[in-house]
N, C-alpha and C positions, 0 to 999 in steps of 0.2 A: 155310440156303438160302432166298432170296427167290423166290417164284413169282409170275408174272404171267399173266393171261389176256388175250389180244388178241382183239378182236371186230370184224368188218367185214361188210359186206353186198355183194351183187352183184345186179343186175337191178331195182333200185328204179324206174328210169324206163322199163322195157320195156313194150311193148304186150301181150305174151303171155308166158306161162310164169310160174313162181313167182319170188318174191324169195327169195334164198338168203343165209343167214347162216353164216359160218365162225367157229369159235372155236379158239384154239390155247393150250394150257397151255405156258408158256415160262419156263424158268429164267433169272433175271435175268443170270446170268453167261455165258449162251450167246453165242458170237461169231457174229453174223449174217453176217459177211463170208465165212465158210466157204461158206454156201449161195449167196450172190450171186456169189461167185467162179466158180461153175459156169456162170453165164450172162453174165459180163463179157466183152465183145468184146476189150477191151484196157485196160490200166491198172488202177487200183484198182476194186474192186467198189463199186457204188452201190446204196443202198437204194431200191427202187422198189415202188410198189403194182402190183396186177395189171393195171390198165389201161395201164400204161407198158411192159408186157412183151409179147413175141410169144407166140403160142399154144405154140410149141415151148419157149420159156423158162419159161412157166408150168407146162408138163408136167414139166420137169426139176425145178423147185422144189417142185412138188406131190409128186413122188416122194421128194425129200429130206425134206420135212416129215413125210410119212406113214410113212416108214421109220426116222426118227431115234429112237434109243433114249431120248433125254431129252425128247422132245416128245410131247404127246398132242393129238389134234385131234378135232373133231366138226363136223357141219353140220346145219342144218335148213332146210326150205322152208316157206313159206306160199303156197298155191296161188292161182290167179286168183280163184276164188270167194270165198275168204277176204278177199283184197284188196278186191274189190268190196263185200263186206259190212261190213268194219270200217275200211277205208282203209289206205293203204300204210304210214303211220307205225305204226299199231297192229299191222298184220300183220307188219311187220319186227321190231318189238320182241317180239312173241309168238314168232316163230321164234328170236330171240336167247335168250329165256328157255328154250325147249326145248333148244337147242343146248348151252347152258352146263351144263344139268343132266346131259347125257350124259357130261360129263367125270368125274363122280362124285367131286368134291372139295368139301370143306366151305368155305363162304364165308369163314370166319375165317382160312383159310390163304393166301389170295391177294388181290392187288389186280387189279381189272378195268379194262382200258384199252380204250376204245371210240372208233371213228371218230365224228366229230361227227354228232349227230342220232339216235344209237342209245342205248338204255338197257336195263338188265335190272332184275329186281325189287330192291327196296330192301334186301333182306338182303345184297346184295353191295356191298362197298366199291368204288366205281366213279368213273371220271373220263373225260370226253370231250375229244377233241382235234380241232381243225380241221386237216384234211389229215394226220390221224394215220397214215393208210396210207402216207404218203410219208416220215414222220419217225420212226416208232416201230416197231422190228422186230417186236414181237409182233403189232401190228395189220397190218403189211405181210404177215406170214405168214398171218394170218387171211383177208386179202383174197384170197390165192391159193387157199386152201381153198374160199372162197365162190364164186369165179369159175369155177374148174375144175369143181367139183361141178355148178354150174348149166349150164355149157356142155355137159357130158356128158349131162345130163338133156335139154337141148334137141336135141342131136344124135340121141338115141334117139327123141325125140318126132317127129322128122322122118319116120321110117319108118311111124309110126302115122297122123299127120295130114299126109298128102301134099297137095301143092298150095300149101304155104306156104314151103317151103325153110327150115325152122327151123334146120337145120344151118349155114346160111350166115350169117344175121343174128341168130340166137339170140333172136328175139322182139323185138328193138329196132325202133324206128320208122323204118327205112330207107325210101327211096322204093320199092324193090323190094317190101318187105314190105307197104307200103300198097297197092301194085298188086295183090298177091295177095289182100288182104282185099277190095278193091273187086270183084274177080272172083269169089271163092269165098264171101265172107261171113265171119262169125266162127266159130271152133270153140271147144270147151270150154276151150282153153288161153288164150284171149284175155280180157283184163281189159276188161269192157264199159265201165266208167267211164273207161278210158284211150282208148277207141276212138270217142269221140263225134264227132270231127271228121275222119274218114278220107275 
């Protein structure tokens, strides 16, 4: 049996909240169409990354991935303070390294497939793909883990950091979010280095 690990991130460009990295241990013979048939409106299922799915579709697929007997998953965050201190690229790769270790599998047993721009420590055999989350099932599955995990974090944060409506925009730079920042200032979830031109 050949095993793959798909890795993708969510929240790289947000003004607030962590960057989230999802990892999925994926058997190469798994038929991804079974999962995406659950969210296909009509016709054949189409492989899509998390940004091309509705919130409801992501929730359905998240449930499929996290409950499937042949899949293993994990995620990790790097918070705003870490992003400000070491930069978004390093913070994202640091989260990827922590997430992949949670799977508890030896590097010699798997090939790691990453969406472009991501990397993990050199002990892992790895390859990056442009638009990998749209073309490679293992990466598409990881994108859903990353996105849903981060969205849920931001929805919970909305009840603590009131006045920013994090549950609506999830920390991204929408005009509404920028208005909230201009009115209330920054909170501990904001990435100061990303908010210099609000």
